[in-house]
Chimera marker file (.cmm) of the C-alpha trace (Angstrom):
<marker_set name="trace">
<marker id="1" x="9.583" y="21.859" z="-6.469" r="1" g="1" b="0" radius="0.5"/>
<marker id="2" x="6.417" y="19.375" z="-6.819" r="1" g="1" b="0" radius="0.5"/>
<marker id="3" x="3.620" y="19.242" z="-4.186" r="1" g="1" b="0" radius="0.5"/>
<marker id="4" x="1.654" y="15.943" z="-3.373" r="1" g="1" b="0" radius="0.5"/>
<marker id="5" x="-1.076" y="14.875" z="-0.515" r="1" g="1" b="0" radius="0.5"/>
<marker id="6" x="0.188" y="11.393" z="1.661" r="1" g="1" b="0" radius="0.5"/>
<marker id="7" x="-2.476" y="9.261" z="2.106" r="1" g="1" b="0" radius="0.5"/>
<marker id="8" x="-2.857" y="6.539" z="4.916" r="1" g="1" b="0" radius="0.5"/>
<marker id="9" x="-2.748" y="3.359" z="2.948" r="1" g="1" b="0" radius="0.5"/>
<marker id="10" x="-0.395" y="2.380" z="0.048" r="1" g="1" b="0" radius="0.5"/>
<marker id="11" x="-1.982" y="2.342" z="-3.023" r="1" g="1" b="0" radius="0.5"/>
<marker id="12" x="-2.332" y="4.414" z="-6.672" r="1" g="1" b="0" radius="0.5"/>
<marker id="13" x="-3.662" y="7.141" z="-4.341" r="1" g="1" b="0" radius="0.5"/>
<marker id="14" x="-0.217" y="7.443" z="-2.529" r="1" g="1" b="0" radius="0.5"/>
<marker id="15" x="2.013" y="10.029" z="-4.439" r="1" g="1" b="0" radius="0.5"/>
<marker id="16" x="4.472" y="8.490" z="-6.564" r="1" g="1" b="0" radius="0.5"/>
<marker id="17" x="8.250" y="10.360" z="-6.085" r="1" g="1" b="0" radius="0.5"/>
<marker id="18" x="10.976" y="10.034" z="-8.325" r="1" g="1" b="0" radius="0.5"/>
<marker id="19" x="14.600" y="10.552" z="-8.039" r="1" g="1" b="0" radius="0.5"/>
<marker id="20" x="16.337" y="13.873" z="-7.882" r="1" g="1" b="0" radius="0.5"/>
<marker id="21" x="13.167" y="15.935" z="-7.825" r="1" g="1" b="0" radius="0.5"/>
<marker id="22" x="12.037" y="17.583" z="-4.385" r="1" g="1" b="0" radius="0.5"/>
<marker id="23" x="8.870" y="16.945" z="-2.986" r="1" g="1" b="0" radius="0.5"/>
<marker id="24" x="6.642" y="18.931" z="-0.793" r="1" g="1" b="0" radius="0.5"/>
<marker id="25" x="4.422" y="16.144" z="1.017" r="1" g="1" b="0" radius="0.5"/>
<marker id="26" x="1.391" y="16.683" z="2.715" r="1" g="1" b="0" radius="0.5"/>
<marker id="27" x="0.693" y="14.402" z="5.897" r="1" g="1" b="0" radius="0.5"/>
<marker id="28" x="-2.221" y="12.500" z="7.333" r="1" g="1" b="0" radius="0.5"/>
<marker id="29" x="-3.135" y="12.370" z="11.343" r="1" g="1" b="0" radius="0.5"/>
<marker id="30" x="-0.898" y="9.493" z="12.492" r="1" g="1" b="0" radius="0.5"/>
<marker id="31" x="-4.176" y="7.492" z="13.693" r="1" g="1" b="0" radius="0.5"/>
<marker id="32" x="-5.785" y="7.604" z="10.300" r="1" g="1" b="0" radius="0.5"/>
<marker id="33" x="-2.665" y="5.631" z="8.538" r="1" g="1" b="0" radius="0.5"/>
<marker id="34" x="-2.252" y="2.316" z="8.016" r="1" g="1" b="0" radius="0.5"/>
<marker id="35" x="1.649" y="1.304" z="7.623" r="1" g="1" b="0" radius="0.5"/>
<marker id="36" x="3.032" y="-1.322" z="5.367" r="1" g="1" b="0" radius="0.5"/>
<marker id="37" x="5.104" y="-2.270" z="8.438" r="1" g="1" b="0" radius="0.5"/>
<marker id="38" x="5.492" y="-0.160" z="11.771" r="1" g="1" b="0" radius="0.5"/>
<marker id="39" x="7.994" y="1.944" z="11.924" r="1" g="1" b="0" radius="0.5"/>
<marker id="40" x="10.666" y="1.134" z="13.226" r="1" g="1" b="0" radius="0.5"/>
<marker id="41" x="10.989" y="5.149" z="14.983" r="1" g="1" b="0" radius="0.5"/>
<marker id="42" x="9.001" y="5.811" z="18.167" r="1" g="1" b="0" radius="0.5"/>
<marker id="43" x="6.088" y="7.098" z="17.128" r="1" g="1" b="0" radius="0.5"/>
<marker id="44" x="4.027" y="9.544" z="19.126" r="1" g="1" b="0" radius="0.5"/>
<marker id="45" x="0.281" y="9.323" z="19.710" r="1" g="1" b="0" radius="0.5"/>
<marker id="46" x="-1.276" y="12.640" z="20.244" r="1" g="1" b="0" radius="0.5"/>
<marker id="47" x="-1.191" y="15.043" z="17.713" r="1" g="1" b="0" radius="0.5"/>
<marker id="48" x="1.457" y="13.305" z="15.193" r="1" g="1" b="0" radius="0.5"/>
<marker id="49" x="1.114" y="13.005" z="11.685" r="1" g="1" b="0" radius="0.5"/>
<marker id="50" x="2.184" y="10.611" z="9.056" r="1" g="1" b="0" radius="0.5"/>
<marker id="51" x="2.240" y="9.282" z="5.584" r="1" g="1" b="0" radius="0.5"/>
<marker id="52" x="2.882" y="7.013" z="2.964" r="1" g="1" b="0" radius="0.5"/>
<marker id="53" x="4.745" y="7.590" z="-0.393" r="1" g="1" b="0" radius="0.5"/>
<marker id="54" x="5.601" y="4.913" z="-3.502" r="1" g="1" b="0" radius="0.5"/>
<marker id="55" x="9.164" y="5.655" z="-4.650" r="1" g="1" b="0" radius="0.5"/>
<marker id="56" x="10.208" y="4.402" z="-8.056" r="1" g="1" b="0" radius="0.5"/>
<marker id="57" x="13.771" y="3.025" z="-8.110" r="1" g="1" b="0" radius="0.5"/>
<marker id="58" x="14.746" y="3.133" z="-11.750" r="1" g="1" b="0" radius="0.5"/>
<marker id="59" x="18.278" y="1.228" z="-11.648" r="1" g="1" b="0" radius="0.5"/>
<marker id="60" x="19.646" y="-0.809" z="-8.472" r="1" g="1" b="0" radius="0.5"/>
<marker id="61" x="22.109" y="1.127" z="-6.190" r="1" g="1" b="0" radius="0.5"/>
<marker id="62" x="23.182" y="3.216" z="-3.645" r="1" g="1" b="0" radius="0.5"/>
<marker id="63" x="20.459" y="5.858" z="-3.040" r="1" g="1" b="0" radius="0.5"/>
<marker id="64" x="20.400" y="9.077" z="-0.576" r="1" g="1" b="0" radius="0.5"/>
<marker id="65" x="16.802" y="9.730" z="0.916" r="1" g="1" b="0" radius="0.5"/>
<marker id="66" x="16.921" y="13.360" z="2.032" r="1" g="1" b="0" radius="0.5"/>
<marker id="67" x="14.039" y="14.546" z="4.630" r="1" g="1" b="0" radius="0.5"/>
<marker id="68" x="13.320" y="17.118" z="7.501" r="1" g="1" b="0" radius="0.5"/>
<marker id="69" x="11.271" y="14.439" z="9.176" r="1" g="1" b="0" radius="0.5"/>
<marker id="70" x="11.683" y="10.832" z="10.543" r="1" g="1" b="0" radius="0.5"/>
<marker id="71" x="10.643" y="7.936" z="7.830" r="1" g="1" b="0" radius="0.5"/>
<marker id="72" x="11.581" y="4.391" z="6.575" r="1" g="1" b="0" radius="0.5"/>
<marker id="73" x="12.077" y="2.932" z="3.436" r="1" g="1" b="0" radius="0.5"/>
<marker id="74" x="9.792" y="-0.230" z="3.156" r="1" g="1" b="0" radius="0.5"/>
<marker id="75" x="11.203" y="-3.152" z="0.070" r="1" g="1" b="0" radius="0.5"/>
<marker id="76" x="8.834" y="-6.180" z="-0.587" r="1" g="1" b="0" radius="0.5"/>
<marker id="77" x="11.339" y="-7.957" z="2.336" r="1" g="1" b="0" radius="0.5"/>
<marker id="78" x="10.642" y="-5.282" z="4.718" r="1" g="1" b="0" radius="0.5"/>
<marker id="79" x="12.199" y="-2.295" z="6.208" r="1" g="1" b="0" radius="0.5"/>
<marker id="80" x="15.312" y="-1.908" z="4.543" r="1" g="1" b="0" radius="0.5"/>
<marker id="81" x="18.446" y="-0.891" z="6.891" r="1" g="1" b="0" radius="0.5"/>
<marker id="82" x="20.359" y="1.806" z="5.984" r="1" g="1" b="0" radius="0.5"/>
<marker id="83" x="23.906" y="1.747" z="5.511" r="1" g="1" b="0" radius="0.5"/>
<marker id="84" x="24.700" y="5.498" z="6.210" r="1" g="1" b="0" radius="0.5"/>
<marker id="85" x="23.531" y="8.403" z="8.008" r="1" g="1" b="0" radius="0.5"/>
<marker id="86" x="24.552" y="12.263" z="8.187" r="1" g="1" b="0" radius="0.5"/>
<marker id="87" x="22.760" y="16.176" z="8.953" r="1" g="1" b="0" radius="0.5"/>
<marker id="88" x="22.387" y="19.375" z="10.112" r="1" g="1" b="0" radius="0.5"/>
<marker id="89" x="20.052" y="20.733" z="12.772" r="1" g="1" b="0" radius="0.5"/>
<marker id="90" x="18.590" y="24.410" z="11.853" r="1" g="1" b="0" radius="0.5"/>
<marker id="91" x="18.717" y="23.382" z="7.942" r="1" g="1" b="0" radius="0.5"/>
<marker id="92" x="16.198" y="25.161" z="5.727" r="1" g="1" b="0" radius="0.5"/>
<marker id="93" x="16.820" y="22.332" z="3.100" r="1" g="1" b="0" radius="0.5"/>
<marker id="94" x="15.807" y="18.622" z="3.794" r="1" g="1" b="0" radius="0.5"/>
<marker id="95" x="18.285" y="17.756" z="6.448" r="1" g="1" b="0" radius="0.5"/>
<marker id="96" x="18.643" y="14.259" z="7.461" r="1" g="1" b="0" radius="0.5"/>
<marker id="97" x="20.307" y="12.039" z="4.802" r="1" g="1" b="0" radius="0.5"/>
<marker id="98" x="20.287" y="8.276" z="5.443" r="1" g="1" b="0" radius="0.5"/>
<marker id="99" x="22.132" y="6.159" z="2.370" r="1" g="1" b="0" radius="0.5"/>
<marker id="100" x="20.594" y="2.881" z="1.334" r="1" g="1" b="0" radius="0.5"/>
<marker id="101" x="21.337" y="-0.005" z="-1.057" r="1" g="1" b="0" radius="0.5"/>
<marker id="102" x="17.902" y="-0.079" z="-2.911" r="1" g="1" b="0" radius="0.5"/>
<marker id="103" x="16.115" y="-2.325" z="-5.122" r="1" g="1" b="0" radius="0.5"/>
<marker id="104" x="14.830" y="-1.174" z="-8.666" r="1" g="1" b="0" radius="0.5"/>
<marker id="105" x="11.063" y="-1.060" z="-8.480" r="1" g="1" b="0" radius="0.5"/>
<marker id="106" x="8.339" y="0.706" z="-6.469" r="1" g="1" b="0" radius="0.5"/>
<marker id="107" x="9.093" y="0.796" z="-2.547" r="1" g="1" b="0" radius="0.5"/>
<marker id="108" x="6.935" y="2.472" z="-0.130" r="1" g="1" b="0" radius="0.5"/>
<marker id="109" x="8.409" y="5.263" z="1.647" r="1" g="1" b="0" radius="0.5"/>
<marker id="110" x="6.550" y="5.422" z="5.358" r="1" g="1" b="0" radius="0.5"/>
<marker id="111" x="6.924" y="8.914" z="7.315" r="1" g="1" b="0" radius="0.5"/>
<marker id="112" x="5.468" y="9.100" z="10.821" r="1" g="1" b="0" radius="0.5"/>
<marker id="113" x="5.829" y="10.380" z="14.236" r="1" g="1" b="0" radius="0.5"/>
<marker id="114" x="6.408" y="13.945" z="14.063" r="1" g="1" b="0" radius="0.5"/>
<marker id="115" x="4.453" y="17.410" z="14.751" r="1" g="1" b="0" radius="0.5"/>
<marker id="116" x="4.630" y="18.476" z="11.298" r="1" g="1" b="0" radius="0.5"/>
<marker id="117" x="1.528" y="18.207" z="8.661" r="1" g="1" b="0" radius="0.5"/>
<marker id="118" x="4.389" y="18.727" z="5.645" r="1" g="1" b="0" radius="0.5"/>
<marker id="119" x="7.575" y="16.797" z="5.003" r="1" g="1" b="0" radius="0.5"/>
<marker id="120" x="10.018" y="18.165" z="2.367" r="1" g="1" b="0" radius="0.5"/>
<marker id="121" x="11.564" y="14.830" z="0.418" r="1" g="1" b="0" radius="0.5"/>
<marker id="122" x="14.138" y="14.289" z="-2.199" r="1" g="1" b="0" radius="0.5"/>
<marker id="123" x="15.918" y="11.182" z="-3.451" r="1" g="1" b="0" radius="0.5"/>
<marker id="124" x="19.683" y="11.112" z="-5.234" r="1" g="1" b="0" radius="0.5"/>
<marker id="125" x="21.513" y="8.467" z="-6.731" r="1" g="1" b="0" radius="0.5"/>
<marker id="126" x="24.886" y="8.043" z="-4.388" r="1" g="1" b="0" radius="0.5"/>
<marker id="127" x="28.200" y="8.836" z="-6.163" r="1" g="1" b="0" radius="0.5"/>
<marker id="128" x="30.008" y="5.428" z="-7.082" r="1" g="1" b="0" radius="0.5"/>
<marker id="129" x="33.480" y="4.889" z="-4.981" r="1" g="1" b="0" radius="0.5"/>
<marker id="130" x="36.236" y="4.210" z="-6.849" r="1" g="1" b="0" radius="0.5"/>
<link id1="1" id2="2" r="1" g="1" b="0" radius="0.2"/>
<link id1="2" id2="3" r="1" g="1" b="0" radius="0.2"/>
<link id1="3" id2="4" r="1" g="1" b="0" radius="0.2"/>
<link id1="4" id2="5" r="1" g="1" b="0" radius="0.2"/>
<link id1="5" id2="6" r="1" g="1" b="0" radius="0.2"/>
<link id1="6" id2="7" r="1" g="1" b="0" radius="0.2"/>
<link id1="7" id2="8" r="1" g="1" b="0" radius="0.2"/>
<link id1="8" id2="9" r="1" g="1" b="0" radius="0.2"/>
<link id1="9" id2="10" r="1" g="1" b="0" radius="0.2"/>
<link id1="10" id2="11" r="1" g="1" b="0" radius="0.2"/>
<link id1="11" id2="12" r="1" g="1" b="0" radius="0.2"/>
<link id1="12" id2="13" r="1" g="1" b="0" radius="0.2"/>
<link id1="13" id2="14" r="1" g="1" b="0" radius="0.2"/>
<link id1="14" id2="15" r="1" g="1" b="0" radius="0.2"/>
<link id1="15" id2="16" r="1" g="1" b="0" radius="0.2"/>
<link id1="16" id2="17" r="1" g="1" b="0" radius="0.2"/>
<link id1="17" id2="18" r="1" g="1" b="0" radius="0.2"/>
<link id1="18" id2="19" r="1" g="1" b="0" radius="0.2"/>
<link id1="19" id2="20" r="1" g="1" b="0" radius="0.2"/>
<link id1="20" id2="21" r="1" g="1" b="0" radius="0.2"/>
<link id1="21" id2="22" r="1" g="1" b="0" radius="0.2"/>
<link id1="22" id2="23" r="1" g="1" b="0" radius="0.2"/>
<link id1="23" id2="24" r="1" g="1" b="0" radius="0.2"/>
<link id1="24" id2="25" r="1" g="1" b="0" radius="0.2"/>
<link id1="25" id2="26" r="1" g="1" b="0" radius="0.2"/>
<link id1="26" id2="27" r="1" g="1" b="0" radius="0.2"/>
<link id1="27" id2="28" r="1" g="1" b="0" radius="0.2"/>
<link id1="28" id2="29" r="1" g="1" b="0" radius="0.2"/>
<link id1="29" id2="30" r="1" g="1" b="0" radius="0.2"/>
<link id1="30" id2="31" r="1" g="1" b="0" radius="0.2"/>
<link id1="31" id2="32" r="1" g="1" b="0" radius="0.2"/>
<link id1="32" id2="33" r="1" g="1" b="0" radius="0.2"/>
<link id1="33" id2="34" r="1" g="1" b="0" radius="0.2"/>
<link id1="34" id2="35" r="1" g="1" b="0" radius="0.2"/>
<link id1="35" id2="36" r="1" g="1" b="0" radius="0.2"/>
<link id1="36" id2="37" r="1" g="1" b="0" radius="0.2"/>
<link id1="37" id2="38" r="1" g="1" b="0" radius="0.2"/>
<link id1="38" id2="39" r="1" g="1" b="0" radius="0.2"/>
<link id1="39" id2="40" r="1" g="1" b="0" radius="0.2"/>
<link id1="40" id2="41" r="1" g="1" b="0" radius="0.2"/>
<link id1="41" id2="42" r="1" g="1" b="0" radius="0.2"/>
<link id1="42" id2="43" r="1" g="1" b="0" radius="0.2"/>
<link id1="43" id2="44" r="1" g="1" b="0" radius="0.2"/>
<link id1="44" id2="45" r="1" g="1" b="0" radius="0.2"/>
<link id1="45" id2="46" r="1" g="1" b="0" radius="0.2"/>
<link id1="46" id2="47" r="1" g="1" b="0" radius="0.2"/>
<link id1="47" id2="48" r="1" g="1" b="0" radius="0.2"/>
<link id1="48" id2="49" r="1" g="1" b="0" radius="0.2"/>
<link id1="49" id2="50" r="1" g="1" b="0" radius="0.2"/>
<link id1="50" id2="51" r="1" g="1" b="0" radius="0.2"/>
<link id1="51" id2="52" r="1" g="1" b="0" radius="0.2"/>
<link id1="52" id2="53" r="1" g="1" b="0" radius="0.2"/>
<link id1="53" id2="54" r="1" g="1" b="0" radius="0.2"/>
<link id1="54" id2="55" r="1" g="1" b="0" radius="0.2"/>
<link id1="55" id2="56" r="1" g="1" b="0" radius="0.2"/>
<link id1="56" id2="57" r="1" g="1" b="0" radius="0.2"/>
<link id1="57" id2="58" r="1" g="1" b="0" radius="0.2"/>
<link id1="58" id2="59" r="1" g="1" b="0" radius="0.2"/>
<link id1="59" id2="60" r="1" g="1" b="0" radius="0.2"/>
<link id1="60" id2="61" r="1" g="1" b="0" radius="0.2"/>
<link id1="61" id2="62" r="1" g="1" b="0" radius="0.2"/>
<link id1="62" id2="63" r="1" g="1" b="0" radius="0.2"/>
<link id1="63" id2="64" r="1" g="1" b="0" radius="0.2"/>
<link id1="64" id2="65" r="1" g="1" b="0" radius="0.2"/>
<link id1="65" id2="66" r="1" g="1" b="0" radius="0.2"/>
<link id1="66" id2="67" r="1" g="1" b="0" radius="0.2"/>
<link id1="67" id2="68" r="1" g="1" b="0" radius="0.2"/>
<link id1="68" id2="69" r="1" g="1" b="0" radius="0.2"/>
<link id1="69" id2="70" r="1" g="1" b="0" radius="0.2"/>
<link id1="70" id2="71" r="1" g="1" b="0" radius="0.2"/>
<link id1="71" id2="72" r="1" g="1" b="0" radius="0.2"/>
<link id1="72" id2="73" r="1" g="1" b="0" radius="0.2"/>
<link id1="73" id2="74" r="1" g="1" b="0" radius="0.2"/>
<link id1="74" id2="75" r="1" g="1" b="0" radius="0.2"/>
<link id1="75" id2="76" r="1" g="1" b="0" radius="0.2"/>
<link id1="76" id2="77" r="1" g="1" b="0" radius="0.2"/>
<link id1="77" id2="78" r="1" g="1" b="0" radius="0.2"/>
<link id1="78" id2="79" r="1" g="1" b="0" radius="0.2"/>
<link id1="79" id2="80" r="1" g="1" b="0" radius="0.2"/>
<link id1="80" id2="81" r="1" g="1" b="0" radius="0.2"/>
<link id1="81" id2="82" r="1" g="1" b="0" radius="0.2"/>
<link id1="82" id2="83" r="1" g="1" b="0" radius="0.2"/>
<link id1="83" id2="84" r="1" g="1" b="0" radius="0.2"/>
<link id1="84" id2="85" r="1" g="1" b="0" radius="0.2"/>
<link id1="85" id2="86" r="1" g="1" b="0" radius="0.2"/>
<link id1="86" id2="87" r="1" g="1" b="0" radius="0.2"/>
<link id1="87" id2="88" r="1" g="1" b="0" radius="0.2"/>
<link id1="88" id2="89" r="1" g="1" b="0" radius="0.2"/>
<link id1="89" id2="90" r="1" g="1" b="0" radius="0.2"/>
<link id1="90" id2="91" r="1" g="1" b="0" radius="0.2"/>
<link id1="91" id2="92" r="1" g="1" b="0" radius="0.2"/>
<link id1="92" id2="93" r="1" g="1" b="0" radius="0.2"/>
<link id1="93" id2="94" r="1" g="1" b="0" radius="0.2"/>
<link id1="94" id2="95" r="1" g="1" b="0" radius="0.2"/>
<link id1="95" id2="96" r="1" g="1" b="0" radius="0.2"/>
<link id1="96" id2="97" r="1" g="1" b="0" radius="0.2"/>
<link id1="97" id2="98" r="1" g="1" b="0" radius="0.2"/>
<link id1="98" id2="99" r="1" g="1" b="0" radius="0.2"/>
<link id1="99" id2="100" r="1" g="1" b="0" radius="0.2"/>
<link id1="100" id2="101" r="1" g="1" b="0" radius="0.2"/>
<link id1="101" id2="102" r="1" g="1" b="0" radius="0.2"/>
<link id1="102" id2="103" r="1" g="1" b="0" radius="0.2"/>
<link id1="103" id2="104" r="1" g="1" b="0" radius="0.2"/>
<link id1="104" id2="105" r="1" g="1" b="0" radius="0.2"/>
<link id1="105" id2="106" r="1" g="1" b="0" radius="0.2"/>
<link id1="106" id2="107" r="1" g="1" b="0" radius="0.2"/>
<link id1="107" id2="108" r="1" g="1" b="0" radius="0.2"/>
<link id1="108" id2="109" r="1" g="1" b="0" radius="0.2"/>
<link id1="109" id2="110" r="1" g="1" b="0" radius="0.2"/>
<link id1="110" id2="111" r="1" g="1" b="0" radius="0.2"/>
<link id1="111" id2="112" r="1" g="1" b="0" radius="0.2"/>
<link id1="112" id2="113" r="1" g="1" b="0" radius="0.2"/>
<link id1="113" id2="114" r="1" g="1" b="0" radius="0.2"/>
<link id1="114" id2="115" r="1" g="1" b="0" radius="0.2"/>
<link id1="115" id2="116" r="1" g="1" b="0" radius="0.2"/>
<link id1="116" id2="117" r="1" g="1" b="0" radius="0.2"/>
<link id1="117" id2="118" r="1" g="1" b="0" radius="0.2"/>
<link id1="118" id2="119" r="1" g="1" b="0" radius="0.2"/>
<link id1="119" id2="120" r="1" g="1" b="0" radius="0.2"/>
<link id1="120" id2="121" r="1" g="1" b="0" radius="0.2"/>
<link id1="121" id2="122" r="1" g="1" b="0" radius="0.2"/>
<link id1="122" id2="123" r="1" g="1" b="0" radius="0.2"/>
<link id1="123" id2="124" r="1" g="1" b="0" radius="0.2"/>
<link id1="124" id2="125" r="1" g="1" b="0" radius="0.2"/>
<link id1="125" id2="126" r="1" g="1" b="0" radius="0.2"/>
<link id1="126" id2="127" r="1" g="1" b="0" radius="0.2"/>
<link id1="127" id2="128" r="1" g="1" b="0" radius="0.2"/>
<link id1="128" id2="129" r="1" g="1" b="0" radius="0.2"/>
<link id1="129" id2="130" r="1" g="1" b="0" radius="0.2"/>
</marker_set>
């Protein structure tokens, strides 16, 4: 498991995460974060935490992003729409799993609107359906 610190602006200081690893990201107070795009999820104003990470996708395809907090994936054209999702409440592992068709390259992972200063995240390639 890798630990990284998220920052309020997407740049070289934002941690770079890669598929097939579990990360624990430390978030900042939400009012200090400058999002790439306005979050689609509800944002809490007081006491909420947020952050940004760079997500390197080596090969375009279907990926599962698993977290235990609200998030958006942002590509150059805007927020990437999810294809499917699932999850489990009361689970200690990243419990929210969202399926995306992602392009290769570096994308932004926006985390927002949570009361916890830490988030666990992992990205895995989805199995091909035959």
